[in-house]
Gaussian input, Z-matrix of N, CA and C with variables (Angstrom, degrees):
# hf/3-21g

backbone

0 1
 N
 C     1     B1
 C     2     B2     1     A1
 N     3     B3     2     A2     1     D1
 C     4     B4     3     A3     2     D2
 C     5     B5     4     A4     3     D3
 N     6     B6     5     A5     4     D4
 C     7     B7     6     A6     5     D5
 C     8     B8     7     A7     6     D6
 N     9     B9     8     A8     7     D7
 C    10    B10     9     A9     8     D8
 C    11    B11    10    A10     9     D9
 N    12    B12    11    A11    10    D10
 C    13    B13    12    A12    11    D11
 C    14    B14    13    A13    12    D12
 N    15    B15    14    A14    13    D13
 C    16    B16    15    A15    14    D14
 C    17    B17    16    A16    15    D15
 N    18    B18    17    A17    16    D16
 C    19    B19    18    A18    17    D17
 C    20    B20    19    A19    18    D18
 N    21    B21    20    A20    19    D19
 C    22    B22    21    A21    20    D20
 C    23    B23    22    A22    21    D21
 N    24    B24    23    A23    22    D22
 C    25    B25    24    A24    23    D23
 C    26    B26    25    A25    24    D24
 N    27    B27    26    A26    25    D25
 C    28    B28    27    A27    26    D26
 C    29    B29    28    A28    27    D27
 N    30    B30    29    A29    28    D28
 C    31    B31    30    A30    29    D29
 C    32    B32    31    A31    30    D30
 N    33    B33    32    A32    31    D31
 C    34    B34    33    A33    32    D32
 C    35    B35    34    A34    33    D33
 N    36    B36    35    A35    34    D34
 C    37    B37    36    A36    35    D35
 C    38    B38    37    A37    36    D36
 N    39    B39    38    A38    37    D37
 C    40    B40    39    A39    38    D38
 C    41    B41    40    A40    39    D39
 N    42    B42    41    A41    40    D40
 C    43    B43    42    A42    41    D41
 C    44    B44    43    A43    42    D42
 N    45    B45    44    A44    43    D43
 C    46    B46    45    A45    44    D44
 C    47    B47    46    A46    45    D45
 N    48    B48    47    A47    46    D46
 C    49    B49    48    A48    47    D47
 C    50    B50    49    A49    48    D48
 N    51    B51    50    A50    49    D49
 C    52    B52    51    A51    50    D50
 C    53    B53    52    A52    51    D51
 N    54    B54    53    A53    52    D52
 C    55    B55    54    A54    53    D53
 C    56    B56    55    A55    54    D54
 N    57    B57    56    A56    55    D55
 C    58    B58    57    A57    56    D56
 C    59    B59    58    A58    57    D57
 N    60    B60    59    A59    58    D58
 C    61    B61    60    A60    59    D59
 C    62    B62    61    A61    60    D60
 N    63    B63    62    A62    61    D61
 C    64    B64    63    A63    62    D62
 C    65    B65    64    A64    63    D63
 N    66    B66    65    A65    64    D64
 C    67    B67    66    A66    65    D65
 C    68    B68    67    A67    66    D66
 N    69    B69    68    A68    67    D67
 C    70    B70    69    A69    68    D68
 C    71    B71    70    A70    69    D69
 N    72    B72    71    A71    70    D70
 C    73    B73    72    A72    71    D71
 C    74    B74    73    A73    72    D72
 N    75    B75    74    A74    73    D73
 C    76    B76    75    A75    74    D74
 C    77    B77    76    A76    75    D75
 N    78    B78    77    A77    76    D76
 C    79    B79    78    A78    77    D77
 C    80    B80    79    A79    78    D78
 N    81    B81    80    A80    79    D79
 C    82    B82    81    A81    80    D80
 C    83    B83    82    A82    81    D81
 N    84    B84    83    A83    82    D82
 C    85    B85    84    A84    83    D83
 C    86    B86    85    A85    84    D84
 N    87    B87    86    A86    85    D85
 C    88    B88    87    A87    86    D86
 C    89    B89    88    A88    87    D87
 N    90    B90    89    A89    88    D88
 C    91    B91    90    A90    89    D89
 C    92    B92    91    A91    90    D90
 N    93    B93    92    A92    91    D91
 C    94    B94    93    A93    92    D92
 C    95    B95    94    A94    93    D93
 N    96    B96    95    A95    94    D94
 C    97    B97    96    A96    95    D95
 C    98    B98    97    A97    96    D96
 N    99    B99    98    A98    97    D97
 C   100   B100    99    A99    98    D98
 C   101   B101   100   A100    99    D99
 N   102   B102   101   A101   100   D100
 C   103   B103   102   A102   101   D101
 C   104   B104   103   A103   102   D102
 N   105   B105   104   A104   103   D103
 C   106   B106   105   A105   104   D104
 C   107   B107   106   A106   105   D105
 N   108   B108   107   A107   106   D106
 C   109   B109   108   A108   107   D107
 C   110   B110   109   A109   108   D108
 N   111   B111   110   A110   109   D109
 C   112   B112   111   A111   110   D110
 C   113   B113   112   A112   111   D111
 N   114   B114   113   A113   112   D112
 C   115   B115   114   A114   113   D113
 C   116   B116   115   A115   114   D114
 N   117   B117   116   A116   115   D115
 C   118   B118   117   A117   116   D116
 C   119   B119   118   A118   117   D117
 N   120   B120   119   A119   118   D118
 C   121   B121   120   A120   119   D119
 C   122   B122   121   A121   120   D120
 N   123   B123   122   A122   121   D121
 C   124   B124   123   A123   122   D122
 C   125   B125   124   A124   123   D123
 N   126   B126   125   A125   124   D124
 C   127   B127   126   A126   125   D125
 C   128   B128   127   A127   126   D126
 N   129   B129   128   A128   127   D127
 C   130   B130   129   A129   128   D128
 C   131   B131   130   A130   129   D129
 N   132   B132   131   A131   130   D130
 C   133   B133   132   A132   131   D131
 C   134   B134   133   A133   132   D132
 N   135   B135   134   A134   133   D133
 C   136   B136   135   A135   134   D134
 C   137   B137   136   A136   135   D135
 N   138   B138   137   A137   136   D136
 C   139   B139   138   A138   137   D137
 C   140   B140   139   A139   138   D138
 N   141   B141   140   A140   139   D139
 C   142   B142   141   A141   140   D140
 C   143   B143   142   A142   141   D141
 N   144   B144   143   A143   142   D142
 C   145   B145   144   A144   143   D143
 C   146   B146   145   A145   144   D144
 N   147   B147   146   A146   145   D145
 C   148   B148   147   A147   146   D146
 C   149   B149   148   A148   147   D147
 N   150   B150   149   A149   148   D148
 C   151   B151   150   A150   149   D149
 C   152   B152   151   A151   150   D150
 N   153   B153   152   A152   151   D151
 C   154   B154   153   A153   152   D152
 C   155   B155   154   A154   153   D153
 N   156   B156   155   A155   154   D154
 C   157   B157   156   A156   155   D155
 C   158   B158   157   A157   156   D156
 N   159   B159   158   A158   157   D157
 C   160   B160   159   A159   158   D158
 C   161   B161   160   A160   159   D159
 N   162   B162   161   A161   160   D160
 C   163   B163   162   A162   161   D161
 C   164   B164   163   A163   162   D162
 N   165   B165   164   A164   163   D163
 C   166   B166   165   A165   164   D164
 C   167   B167   166   A166   165   D165
 N   168   B168   167   A167   166   D166
 C   169   B169   168   A168   167   D167
 C   170   B170   169   A169   168   D168
 N   171   B171   170   A170   169   D169
 C   172   B172   171   A171   170   D170
 C   173   B173   172   A172   171   D171
 N   174   B174   173   A173   172   D172
 C   175   B175   174   A174   173   D173
 C   176   B176   175   A175   174   D174
 N   177   B177   176   A176   175   D175
 C   178   B178   177   A177   176   D176
 C   179   B179   178   A178   177   D177
 N   180   B180   179   A179   178   D178
 C   181   B181   180   A180   179   D179
 C   182   B182   181   A181   180   D180
 N   183   B183   182   A182   181   D181
 C   184   B184   183   A183   182   D182
 C   185   B185   184   A184   183   D183
 N   186   B186   185   A185   184   D184
 C   187   B187   186   A186   185   D185
 C   188   B188   187   A187   186   D186
 N   189   B189   188   A188   187   D187
 C   190   B190   189   A189   188   D188
 C   191   B191   190   A190   189   D189
 N   192   B192   191   A191   190   D190
 C   193   B193   192   A192   191   D191
 C   194   B194   193   A193   192   D192
 N   195   B195   194   A194   193   D193
 C   196   B196   195   A195   194   D194
 C   197   B197   196   A196   195   D195
 N   198   B198   197   A197   196   D196
 C   199   B199   198   A198   197   D197
 C   200   B200   199   A199   198   D198
 N   201   B201   200   A200   199   D199
 C   202   B202   201   A201   200   D200
 C   203   B203   202   A202   201   D201
 N   204   B204   203   A203   202   D202
 C   205   B205   204   A204   203   D203
 C   206   B206   205   A205   204   D204
 N   207   B207   206   A206   205   D205
 C   208   B208   207   A207   206   D206
 C   209   B209   208   A208   207   D207
 N   210   B210   209   A209   208   D208
 C   211   B211   210   A210   209   D209
 C   212   B212   211   A211   210   D210
 N   213   B213   212   A212   211   D211
 C   214   B214   213   A213   212   D212
 C   215   B215   214   A214   213   D213
 N   216   B216   215   A215   214   D214
 C   217   B217   216   A216   215   D215
 C   218   B218   217   A217   216   D216
 N   219   B219   218   A218   217   D217
 C   220   B220   219   A219   218   D218
 C   221   B221   220   A220   219   D219
 N   222   B222   221   A221   220   D220
 C   223   B223   222   A222   221   D221
 C   224   B224   223   A223   222   D222
 N   225   B225   224   A224   223   D223
 C   226   B226   225   A225   224   D224
 C   227   B227   226   A226   225   D225
 N   228   B228   227   A227   226   D226
 C   229   B229   228   A228   227   D227
 C   230   B230   229   A229   228   D228
 N   231   B231   230   A230   229   D229
 C   232   B232   231   A231   230   D230
 C   233   B233   232   A232   231   D231
 N   234   B234   233   A233   232   D232
 C   235   B235   234   A234   233   D233
 C   236   B236   235   A235   234   D234
 N   237   B237   236   A236   235   D235
 C   238   B238   237   A237   236   D236
 C   239   B239   238   A238   237   D237
 N   240   B240   239   A239   238   D238
 C   241   B241   240   A240   239   D239
 C   242   B242   241   A241   240   D240
 N   243   B243   242   A242   241   D241
 C   244   B244   243   A243   242   D242
 C   245   B245   244   A244   243   D243
 N   246   B246   245   A245   244   D244
 C   247   B247   246   A246   245   D245
 C   248   B248   247   A247   246   D246
 N   249   B249   248   A248   247   D247
 C   250   B250   249   A249   248   D248
 C   251   B251   250   A250   249   D249
 N   252   B252   251   A251   250   D250
 C   253   B253   252   A252   251   D251
 C   254   B254   253   A253   252   D252
 N   255   B255   254   A254   253   D253
 C   256   B256   255   A255   254   D254
 C   257   B257   256   A256   255   D255
 N   258   B258   257   A257   256   D256
 C   259   B259   258   A258   257   D257
 C   260   B260   259   A259   258   D258
 N   261   B261   260   A260   259   D259
 C   262   B262   261   A261   260   D260
 C   263   B263   262   A262   261   D261
 N   264   B264   263   A263   262   D262
 C   265   B265   264   A264   263   D263
 C   266   B266   265   A265   264   D264
 N   267   B267   266   A266   265   D265
 C   268   B268   267   A267   266   D266
 C   269   B269   268   A268   267   D267
 N   270   B270   269   A269   268   D268
 C   271   B271   270   A270   269   D269
 C   272   B272   271   A271   270   D270
 N   273   B273   272   A272   271   D271
 C   274   B274   273   A273   272   D272
 C   275   B275   274   A274   273   D273
 N   276   B276   275   A275   274   D274
 C   277   B277   276   A276   275   D275
 C   278   B278   277   A277   276   D276
 N   279   B279   278   A278   277   D277
 C   280   B280   279   A279   278   D278
 C   281   B281   280   A280   279   D279
 N   282   B282   281   A281   280   D280
 C   283   B283   282   A282   281   D281
 C   284   B284   283   A283   282   D282
 N   285   B285   284   A284   283   D283
 C   286   B286   285   A285   284   D284
 C   287   B287   286   A286   285   D285
 N   288   B288   287   A287   286   D286
 C   289   B289   288   A288   287   D287
 C   290   B290   289   A289   288   D288
 N   291   B291   290   A290   289   D289
 C   292   B292   291   A291   290   D290
 C   293   B293   292   A292   291   D291
 N   294   B294   293   A293   292   D292
 C   295   B295   294   A294   293   D293
 C   296   B296   295   A295   294   D294
 N   297   B297   296   A296   295   D295
 C   298   B298   297   A297   296   D296
 C   299   B299   298   A298   297   D297
 N   300   B300   299   A299   298   D298
 C   301   B301   300   A300   299   D299
 C   302   B302   301   A301   300   D300
 N   303   B303   302   A302   301   D301
 C   304   B304   303   A303   302   D302
 C   305   B305   304   A304   303   D303
 N   306   B306   305   A305   304   D304
 C   307   B307   306   A306   305   D305
 C   308   B308   307   A307   306   D306
 N   309   B309   308   A308   307   D307
 C   310   B310   309   A309   308   D308
 C   311   B311   310   A310   309   D309
 N   312   B312   311   A311   310   D310
 C   313   B313   312   A312   311   D311
 C   314   B314   313   A313   312   D312
 N   315   B315   314   A314   313   D313
 C   316   B316   315   A315   314   D314
 C   317   B317   316   A316   315   D315
 N   318   B318   317   A317   316   D316
 C   319   B319   318   A318   317   D317
 C   320   B320   319   A319   318   D318
 N   321   B321   320   A320   319   D319
 C   322   B322   321   A321   320   D320
 C   323   B323   322   A322   321   D321
 N   324   B324   323   A323   322   D322
 C   325   B325   324   A324   323   D323
 C   326   B326   325   A325   324   D324
 N   327   B327   326   A326   325   D325
 C   328   B328   327   A327   326   D326
 C   329   B329   328   A328   327   D327

   B1=1.4514
   B2=1.5232
   B3=1.3161
   B4=1.4637
   B5=1.5250
   B6=1.3090
   B7=1.4645
   B8=1.5236
   B9=1.3348
   B10=1.4651
   B11=1.5278
   B12=1.3203
   B13=1.4600
   B14=1.5270
   B15=1.3052
   B16=1.4649
   B17=1.5239
   B18=1.3224
   B19=1.4658
   B20=1.5226
   B21=1.3333
   B22=1.4628
   B23=1.5285
   B24=1.3258
   B25=1.4636
   B26=1.5318
   B27=1.3275
   B28=1.4625
   B29=1.5138
   B30=1.3267
   B31=1.4693
   B32=1.5338
   B33=1.3244
   B34=1.4610
   B35=1.5241
   B36=1.3349
   B37=1.4591
   B38=1.5250
   B39=1.3203
   B40=1.4627
   B41=1.5229
   B42=1.3070
   B43=1.4680
   B44=1.5309
   B45=1.3289
   B46=1.4583
   B47=1.5336
   B48=1.3359
   B49=1.4718
   B50=1.5244
   B51=1.3184
   B52=1.4673
   B53=1.5266
   B54=1.3297
   B55=1.4638
   B56=1.5265
   B57=1.3314
   B58=1.4612
   B59=1.5284
   B60=1.3278
   B61=1.4706
   B62=1.5275
   B63=1.3181
   B64=1.4657
   B65=1.5317
   B66=1.3286
   B67=1.4648
   B68=1.5295
   B69=1.3246
   B70=1.4626
   B71=1.5244
   B72=1.3236
   B73=1.4601
   B74=1.5299
   B75=1.3250
   B76=1.4644
   B77=1.5228
   B78=1.3212
   B79=1.4564
   B80=1.5295
   B81=1.3408
   B82=1.4593
   B83=1.5247
   B84=1.3133
   B85=1.4626
   B86=1.5236
   B87=1.3309
   B88=1.4636
   B89=1.5168
   B90=1.3376
   B91=1.4536
   B92=1.5173
   B93=1.3248
   B94=1.4559
   B95=1.5147
   B96=1.3303
   B97=1.4634
   B98=1.5207
   B99=1.3574
   B100=1.4575
   B101=1.5257
   B102=1.3558
   B103=1.4635
   B104=1.5217
   B105=1.3326
   B106=1.4564
   B107=1.5185
   B108=1.3405
   B109=1.4661
   B110=1.5247
   B111=1.3489
   B112=1.4528
   B113=1.5298
   B114=1.3462
   B115=1.4624
   B116=1.5300
   B117=1.3162
   B118=1.4597
   B119=1.5230
   B120=1.3128
   B121=1.4602
   B122=1.5209
   B123=1.3227
   B124=1.4705
   B125=1.5215
   B126=1.3078
   B127=1.4650
   B128=1.5235
   B129=1.3242
   B130=1.4600
   B131=1.5221
   B132=1.3277
   B133=1.4604
   B134=1.5221
   B135=1.3201
   B136=1.4623
   B137=1.5154
   B138=1.3265
   B139=1.4519
   B140=1.5221
   B141=1.3429
   B142=1.4690
   B143=1.5272
   B144=1.3233
   B145=1.4689
   B146=1.5185
   B147=1.3318
   B148=1.4690
   B149=1.5257
   B150=1.3354
   B151=1.4657
   B152=1.5260
   B153=1.3286
   B154=1.4648
   B155=1.5209
   B156=1.3202
   B157=1.4571
   B158=1.5227
   B159=1.3433
   B160=1.4680
   B161=1.5255
   B162=1.3395
   B163=1.4581
   B164=1.5252
   B165=1.3499
   B166=1.4615
   B167=1.5242
   B168=1.3303
   B169=1.4648
   B170=1.5208
   B171=1.3220
   B172=1.4487
   B173=1.5250
   B174=1.3066
   B175=1.4555
   B176=1.5186
   B177=1.3085
   B178=1.4545
   B179=1.5189
   B180=1.3117
   B181=1.4578
   B182=1.5262
   B183=1.3251
   B184=1.4562
   B185=1.5224
   B186=1.3064
   B187=1.4662
   B188=1.5199
   B189=1.3166
   B190=1.4646
   B191=1.5106
   B192=1.3095
   B193=1.4616
   B194=1.5123
   B195=1.3155
   B196=1.4596
   B197=1.5249
   B198=1.3095
   B199=1.4646
   B200=1.5240
   B201=1.3210
   B202=1.4552
   B203=1.5288
   B204=1.3311
   B205=1.4672
   B206=1.5301
   B207=1.3062
   B208=1.4601
   B209=1.5243
   B210=1.3161
   B211=1.4704
   B212=1.5172
   B213=1.3221
   B214=1.4629
   B215=1.5186
   B216=1.3288
   B217=1.4521
   B218=1.5226
   B219=1.3165
   B220=1.4617
   B221=1.5209
   B222=1.3324
   B223=1.4662
   B224=1.5299
   B225=1.3127
   B226=1.4554
   B227=1.5270
   B228=1.3195
   B229=1.4615
   B230=1.5223
   B231=1.3165
   B232=1.4582
   B233=1.5222
   B234=1.3375
   B235=1.4635
   B236=1.5192
   B237=1.3276
   B238=1.4592
   B239=1.5187
   B240=1.3346
   B241=1.4589
   B242=1.5180
   B243=1.3169
   B244=1.4617
   B245=1.5309
   B246=1.3299
   B247=1.4682
   B248=1.5250
   B249=1.3236
   B250=1.4604
   B251=1.5165
   B252=1.3190
   B253=1.4560
   B254=1.5182
   B255=1.3270
   B256=1.4603
   B257=1.5217
   B258=1.3406
   B259=1.4560
   B260=1.5213
   B261=1.3250
   B262=1.4599
   B263=1.5256
   B264=1.3293
   B265=1.4592
   B266=1.5207
   B267=1.3176
   B268=1.4594
   B269=1.5199
   B270=1.3181
   B271=1.4645
   B272=1.5278
   B273=1.3346
   B274=1.4638
   B275=1.5235
   B276=1.3152
   B277=1.4668
   B278=1.5294
   B279=1.3311
   B280=1.4563
   B281=1.5345
   B282=1.3157
   B283=1.4650
   B284=1.5288
   B285=1.3227
   B286=1.4621
   B287=1.5241
   B288=1.3297
   B289=1.4719
   B290=1.5277
   B291=1.3259
   B292=1.4630
   B293=1.5271
   B294=1.3213
   B295=1.4662
   B296=1.5216
   B297=1.3162
   B298=1.4626
   B299=1.5199
   B300=1.3306
   B301=1.4631
   B302=1.5114
   B303=1.3216
   B304=1.4513
   B305=1.5251
   B306=1.3236
   B307=1.4621
   B308=1.5153
   B309=1.3329
   B310=1.4646
   B311=1.5277
   B312=1.3276
   B313=1.4538
   B314=1.5212
   B315=1.3209
   B316=1.4700
   B317=1.5270
   B318=1.3209
   B319=1.4472
   B320=1.5190
   B321=1.3317
   B322=1.4683
   B323=1.5076
   B324=1.3202
   B325=1.4593
   B326=1.5188
   B327=1.3374
   B328=1.4590
   B329=1.5030
   A1=109.81
   A2=115.25
   A3=120.86
   A4=108.68
   A5=115.61
   A6=120.27
   A7=109.50
   A8=117.05
   A9=119.94
   A10=110.38
   A11=117.26
   A12=121.13
   A13=110.08
   A14=115.40
   A15=121.62
   A16=110.79
   A17=116.98
   A18=122.63
   A19=112.20
   A20=116.60
   A21=120.76
   A22=109.17
   A23=117.93
   A24=120.83
   A25=111.58
   A26=115.75
   A27=121.19
   A28=115.06
   A29=118.93
   A30=122.01
   A31=110.78
   A32=117.26
   A33=121.83
   A34=112.44
   A35=115.64
   A36=122.41
   A37=109.19
   A38=117.41
   A39=121.81
   A40=112.14
   A41=117.40
   A42=121.30
   A43=111.57
   A44=116.78
   A45=121.22
   A46=112.24
   A47=118.81
   A48=120.08
   A49=111.21
   A50=116.93
   A51=121.21
   A52=110.90
   A53=116.72
   A54=120.63
   A55=110.19
   A56=117.65
   A57=121.73
   A58=111.06
   A59=116.90
   A60=120.56
   A61=112.31
   A62=117.12
   A63=120.40
   A64=112.80
   A65=117.23
   A66=121.34
   A67=111.96
   A68=115.44
   A69=123.48
   A70=108.14
   A71=116.80
   A72=121.43
   A73=109.74
   A74=115.27
   A75=122.50
   A76=105.61
   A77=114.99
   A78=122.68
   A79=108.26
   A80=119.88
   A81=119.21
   A82=113.53
   A83=118.23
   A84=122.71
   A85=110.80
   A86=115.62
   A87=121.29
   A88=108.54
   A89=114.47
   A90=121.14
   A91=109.34
   A92=115.85
   A93=121.58
   A94=110.23
   A95=115.63
   A96=120.26
   A97=111.47
   A98=116.01
   A99=119.98
   A100=115.02
   A101=117.85
   A102=118.78
   A103=112.39
   A104=114.10
   A105=124.45
   A106=106.79
   A107=117.20
   A108=122.26
   A109=109.19
   A110=115.10
   A111=122.50
   A112=108.58
   A113=117.96
   A114=118.95
   A115=110.81
   A116=115.04
   A117=120.50
   A118=107.42
   A119=115.76
   A120=120.38
   A121=109.53
   A122=116.97
   A123=121.50
   A124=112.12
   A125=117.81
   A126=122.58
   A127=110.23
   A128=114.59
   A129=121.46
   A130=109.30
   A131=115.83
   A132=122.53
   A133=107.16
   A134=116.51
   A135=118.23
   A136=111.88
   A137=113.48
   A138=123.09
   A139=107.35
   A140=117.95
   A141=119.70
   A142=110.26
   A143=116.29
   A144=119.96
   A145=111.25
   A146=117.56
   A147=120.76
   A148=111.91
   A149=118.29
   A150=121.83
   A151=112.44
   A152=117.59
   A153=121.04
   A154=109.44
   A155=115.96
   A156=121.38
   A157=112.75
   A158=116.58
   A159=120.28
   A160=109.02
   A161=116.34
   A162=123.04
   A163=107.89
   A164=116.45
   A165=120.69
   A166=110.34
   A167=115.98
   A168=120.89
   A169=107.85
   A170=115.49
   A171=121.06
   A172=108.12
   A173=117.49
   A174=121.36
   A175=108.39
   A176=115.38
   A177=121.43
   A178=107.25
   A179=117.60
   A180=122.11
   A181=108.18
   A182=115.62
   A183=122.62
   A184=108.03
   A185=117.23
   A186=121.84
   A187=108.48
   A188=116.44
   A189=121.21
   A190=109.58
   A191=116.00
   A192=120.94
   A193=111.49
   A194=115.80
   A195=120.39
   A196=110.95
   A197=116.70
   A198=120.19
   A199=111.50
   A200=114.98
   A201=121.07
   A202=107.46
   A203=117.82
   A204=119.59
   A205=111.91
   A206=115.75
   A207=122.30
   A208=107.54
   A209=115.73
   A210=120.78
   A211=108.12
   A212=115.74
   A213=121.23
   A214=109.84
   A215=116.01
   A216=121.40
   A217=107.97
   A218=117.08
   A219=122.29
   A220=108.19
   A221=117.38
   A222=120.28
   A223=112.60
   A224=114.37
   A225=121.82
   A226=107.54
   A227=116.59
   A228=121.50
   A229=107.38
   A230=116.63
   A231=122.48
   A232=108.44
   A233=116.11
   A234=122.12
   A235=108.64
   A236=117.61
   A237=121.46
   A238=109.41
   A239=115.78
   A240=122.73
   A241=108.52
   A242=116.58
   A243=120.33
   A244=112.34
   A245=118.36
   A246=121.08
   A247=112.51
   A248=117.76
   A249=121.54
   A250=111.29
   A251=116.04
   A252=121.73
   A253=110.33
   A254=115.48
   A255=122.62
   A256=106.29
   A257=116.96
   A258=122.02
   A259=109.76
   A260=116.21
   A261=122.47
   A262=106.15
   A263=116.96
   A264=122.06
   A265=109.71
   A266=115.79
   A267=122.31
   A268=110.33
   A269=115.24
   A270=121.14
   A271=112.33
   A272=118.05
   A273=121.70
   A274=111.88
   A275=115.87
   A276=121.95
   A277=110.78
   A278=117.18
   A279=121.51
   A280=110.99
   A281=116.92
   A282=121.50
   A283=110.51
   A284=116.47
   A285=120.82
   A286=110.82
   A287=116.92
   A288=120.25
   A289=111.14
   A290=116.85
   A291=120.56
   A292=111.32
   A293=115.79
   A294=120.56
   A295=110.53
   A296=117.72
   A297=120.40
   A298=111.57
   A299=117.78
   A300=121.22
   A301=112.24
   A302=117.25
   A303=121.45
   A304=111.50
   A305=116.94
   A306=121.47
   A307=114.14
   A308=117.15
   A309=120.53
   A310=109.40
   A311=118.33
   A312=120.28
   A313=111.53
   A314=116.23
   A315=120.86
   A316=113.20
   A317=117.94
   A318=120.16
   A319=114.91
   A320=117.36
   A321=118.90
   A322=111.29
   A323=115.90
   A324=121.63
   A325=108.62
   A326=116.66
   A327=119.74
   A328=109.77
   D1=134.82
   D2=175.45
   D3=-72.47
   D4=148.11
   D5=179.40
   D6=-66.93
   D7=139.89
   D8=175.28
   D9=-59.06
   D10=148.77
   D11=179.62
   D12=-100.40
   D13=149.87
   D14=-176.97
   D15=-80.78
   D16=138.71
   D17=178.53
   D18=-73.56
   D19=-26.49
   D20=-175.16
   D21=-116.87
   D22=116.17
   D23=-179.89
   D24=-56.90
   D25=136.31
   D26=177.57
   D27=86.24
   D28=-0.84
   D29=-178.83
   D30=-112.30
   D31=25.91
   D32=-176.73
   D33=-62.61
   D34=145.34
   D35=176.01
   D36=-94.37
   D37=147.55
   D38=179.35
   D39=-74.93
   D40=-41.04
   D41=-174.77
   D42=-111.64
   D43=49.61
   D44=-173.40
   D45=-64.94
   D46=-38.74
   D47=-179.47
   D48=-64.36
   D49=-41.66
   D50=179.17
   D51=-66.40
   D52=-42.57
   D53=179.18
   D54=-63.94
   D55=-39.59
   D56=179.31
   D57=-64.67
   D58=-43.69
   D59=-178.98
   D60=-62.65
   D61=-33.90
   D62=-177.93
   D63=-92.97
   D64=4.43
   D65=-175.97
   D66=-70.86
   D67=149.21
   D68=177.91
   D69=-89.28
   D70=132.54
   D71=-179.86
   D72=-91.55
   D73=126.38
   D74=173.59
   D75=-130.10
   D76=112.81
   D77=-173.17
   D78=54.24
   D79=-127.59
   D80=-177.21
   D81=-90.91
   D82=-2.08
   D83=-176.80
   D84=-100.46
   D85=162.28
   D86=173.97
   D87=-127.98
   D88=140.92
   D89=-177.10
   D90=-121.95
   D91=110.24
   D92=178.76
   D93=-92.82
   D94=-172.15
   D95=177.73
   D96=-74.14
   D97=-26.63
   D98=-174.47
   D99=-117.71
   D100=-14.20
   D101=-173.92
   D102=-155.30
   D103=161.09
   D104=172.23
   D105=-98.42
   D106=132.53
   D107=-178.87
   D108=-111.22
   D109=128.44
   D110=-175.78
   D111=-119.30
   D112=128.66
   D113=178.35
   D114=-71.36
   D115=141.52
   D116=175.95
   D117=-140.57
   D118=92.96
   D119=-174.82
   D120=68.59
   D121=-125.36
   D122=178.93
   D123=-93.97
   D124=1.21
   D125=-179.29
   D126=-116.13
   D127=173.27
   D128=177.58
   D129=-121.88
   D130=145.41
   D131=170.45
   D132=-118.33
   D133=155.17
   D134=178.83
   D135=-131.37
   D136=152.64
   D137=177.53
   D138=-122.80
   D139=109.94
   D140=178.43
   D141=-61.52
   D142=140.20
   D143=179.00
   D144=-59.15
   D145=-30.78
   D146=-179.12
   D147=-67.83
   D148=-17.89
   D149=-179.83
   D150=-88.47
   D151=-7.13
   D152=-179.18
   D153=-84.10
   D154=120.89
   D155=-178.11
   D156=-92.50
   D157=-32.91
   D158=-176.07
   D159=-151.88
   D160=140.83
   D161=178.98
   D162=-122.12
   D163=125.18
   D164=179.41
   D165=-131.40
   D166=132.89
   D167=173.53
   D168=-78.12
   D169=142.82
   D170=-179.98
   D171=-148.39
   D172=-168.77
   D173=173.85
   D174=-153.54
   D175=161.08
   D176=174.34
   D177=-127.78
   D178=155.71
   D179=-179.38
   D180=-106.26
   D181=126.61
   D182=178.29
   D183=-102.54
   D184=128.67
   D185=175.39
   D186=-109.64
   D187=132.40
   D188=179.97
   D189=-147.09
   D190=167.96
   D191=178.28
   D192=93.32
   D193=144.71
   D194=-179.72
   D195=-105.22
   D196=-52.19
   D197=-178.39
   D198=-77.04
   D199=-44.77
   D200=-179.98
   D201=-121.56
   D202=101.76
   D203=-178.50
   D204=-62.48
   D205=138.24
   D206=178.74
   D207=-123.56
   D208=132.25
   D209=177.08
   D210=-120.09
   D211=129.01
   D212=179.91
   D213=-127.23
   D214=144.27
   D215=172.64
   D216=-91.36
   D217=131.44
   D218=177.42
   D219=-122.43
   D220=142.84
   D221=-178.63
   D222=-69.67
   D223=150.93
   D224=178.31
   D225=-149.46
   D226=150.84
   D227=176.37
   D228=-124.68
   D229=131.50
   D230=177.37
   D231=-104.52
   D232=121.61
   D233=-179.80
   D234=-109.22
   D235=114.48
   D236=178.71
   D237=-85.89
   D238=131.20
   D239=178.21
   D240=-133.96
   D241=177.51
   D242=179.53
   D243=-68.84
   D244=-18.61
   D245=179.45
   D246=-98.54
   D247=-1.05
   D248=-179.02
   D249=130.40
   D250=-162.49
   D251=-176.69
   D252=-102.65
   D253=134.48
   D254=175.43
   D255=-107.33
   D256=128.02
   D257=-178.82
   D258=-102.03
   D259=126.51
   D260=176.35
   D261=-105.90
   D262=106.69
   D263=-177.55
   D264=-95.28
   D265=124.47
   D266=-177.28
   D267=-116.01
   D268=164.93
   D269=179.44
   D270=-103.23
   D271=-30.49
   D272=-173.23
   D273=-121.47
   D274=144.28
   D275=177.36
   D276=-63.41
   D277=-35.77
   D278=178.72
   D279=-61.73
   D280=-36.79
   D281=177.75
   D282=-64.62
   D283=-35.82
   D284=179.05
   D285=-59.19
   D286=-44.74
   D287=179.58
   D288=-63.23
   D289=-42.32
   D290=179.58
   D291=-63.25
   D292=-45.40
   D293=-178.94
   D294=-63.93
   D295=-42.43
   D296=179.63
   D297=-61.90
   D298=-28.19
   D299=174.86
   D300=-64.09
   D301=-35.26
   D302=178.27
   D303=-76.35
   D304=-33.81
   D305=-173.55
   D306=-92.04
   D307=-4.87
   D308=-179.35
   D309=-63.96
   D310=130.44
   D311=178.14
   D312=-56.80
   D313=141.77
   D314=-174.65
   D315=-63.71
   D316=-23.74
   D317=-178.42
   D318=-89.81
   D319=-2.32
   D320=-176.06
   D321=-81.74
   D322=143.26
   D323=179.52
   D324=-103.51
   D325=118.42
   D326=179.25
   D327=-166.27

């Protein structure tokens, strides 16, 4: 496997392959000790936690159905970085709580 590539130039991790192998999988994403890993086609990209400036919970509305339209709210997390906002789209509310545990700033008391 090729090493995942960094989303932000100059913020590369030294032990990215090791961090990726030990990462916890939540839905389609992986959460290591040092970075968030996002699938992109057949490869992976990563966002170091140190590059995340702001974390906000959000939601998106999914519309489905032809005869009887159905609208559902799905959880989403917006991560602000120096290159822009990265959106983490989830399917389950339970996944949102797990992901927020990984993204919580280390200095926060809760």
